VMD Tcl script that draws the C-alpha trace (Angstrom):
set ca {
  {-7.34 56.18 32.08}
  {-5.97 55.93 35.69}
  {-5.16 59.41 36.79}
  {-6.44 63.01 36.20}
  {-4.99 64.38 33.18}
  {-5.17 68.38 34.44}
  {-2.18 70.47 33.64}
  {-0.85 67.64 31.11}
  {0.03 68.71 27.64}
  {-2.42 66.66 25.82}
  {-3.00 65.80 22.19}
  {-6.34 64.38 20.38}
  {-5.65 61.36 18.70}
  {-8.41 61.79 15.86}
  {-7.68 65.73 15.41}
  {-3.93 66.26 16.21}
  {-5.64 69.28 18.27}
  {-3.07 69.92 21.27}
  {-2.63 71.57 24.36}
  {-2.99 71.89 28.15}
  {-6.11 70.29 29.83}
  {-7.66 72.90 32.00}
  {-11.00 71.72 32.69}
  {-12.45 68.09 33.57}
  {-15.81 67.28 33.11}
  {-17.55 63.98 33.86}
  {-20.80 62.88 33.06}
  {-23.52 61.04 35.07}
  {-22.82 57.82 32.93}
  {-19.25 57.89 33.77}
  {-17.87 59.32 30.28}
  {-15.12 62.00 31.19}
  {-13.96 65.06 28.83}
  {-11.10 67.49 28.94}
  {-10.96 70.90 27.72}
  {-7.91 71.71 25.95}
  {-6.45 74.84 25.41}
  {-3.86 75.05 22.72}
  {-0.42 77.29 23.20}
  {-0.55 80.83 22.74}
  {2.56 83.20 23.25}
  {0.32 86.44 22.39}
  {-2.54 88.60 23.71}
  {-4.79 86.69 21.61}
  {-7.76 85.04 22.79}
  {-7.39 81.09 22.11}
  {-10.66 78.95 22.06}
  {-10.25 75.72 23.74}
  {-12.08 72.65 22.89}
  {-13.48 69.35 24.71}
  {-12.54 65.91 23.93}
  {-13.27 62.57 25.43}
  {-10.68 60.97 27.63}
  {-10.12 57.98 25.55}
  {-9.08 60.00 22.60}
  {-6.57 61.92 24.41}
  {-2.59 61.10 25.26}
  {0.28 62.63 27.07}
  {2.40 64.35 25.07}
  {4.14 66.26 27.75}
  {4.51 67.45 31.29}
  {2.38 70.73 30.58}
  {2.26 72.97 33.68}
  {1.19 72.82 37.35}
  {-1.75 75.59 37.70}
  {0.28 77.99 39.69}
  {2.23 78.36 36.46}
  {-0.63 79.47 34.64}
  {-1.94 83.07 33.69}
  {-5.74 82.77 33.22}
  {-6.63 86.24 32.19}
  {-10.59 86.81 31.98}
  {-13.37 84.53 32.19}
  {-12.32 83.48 28.38}
  {-9.67 80.82 29.36}
  {-6.74 82.75 27.68}
  {-3.78 80.75 28.85}
  {-0.35 82.75 29.00}
  {2.38 80.28 28.16}
  {5.92 81.37 29.56}
  {8.89 81.01 27.86}
}
mol new
graphics top color blue
foreach p $ca { graphics top sphere $p radius 0.5 }
foreach p [lrange $ca 0 end-1] q [lrange $ca 1 end] { graphics top cylinder $p $q radius 0.2 }
display resetview
């Protein structure tokens, strides 16, 4: 892909898993993966998943890092309504 996908709302083309990209990993061989956290409107912990960049499409603007409320080290993202 031509640009960084951090903060965008993404969808995995194979599993249809959808959410916000909160982490980016670049391997030594050049492969790039993103950690996607699905929407959560409650205080429940939501597990993120890693996906290869070439499996992802942008489905929304997502949010800026300043709009995310990351609580604890377990990557719970609280979405505003």
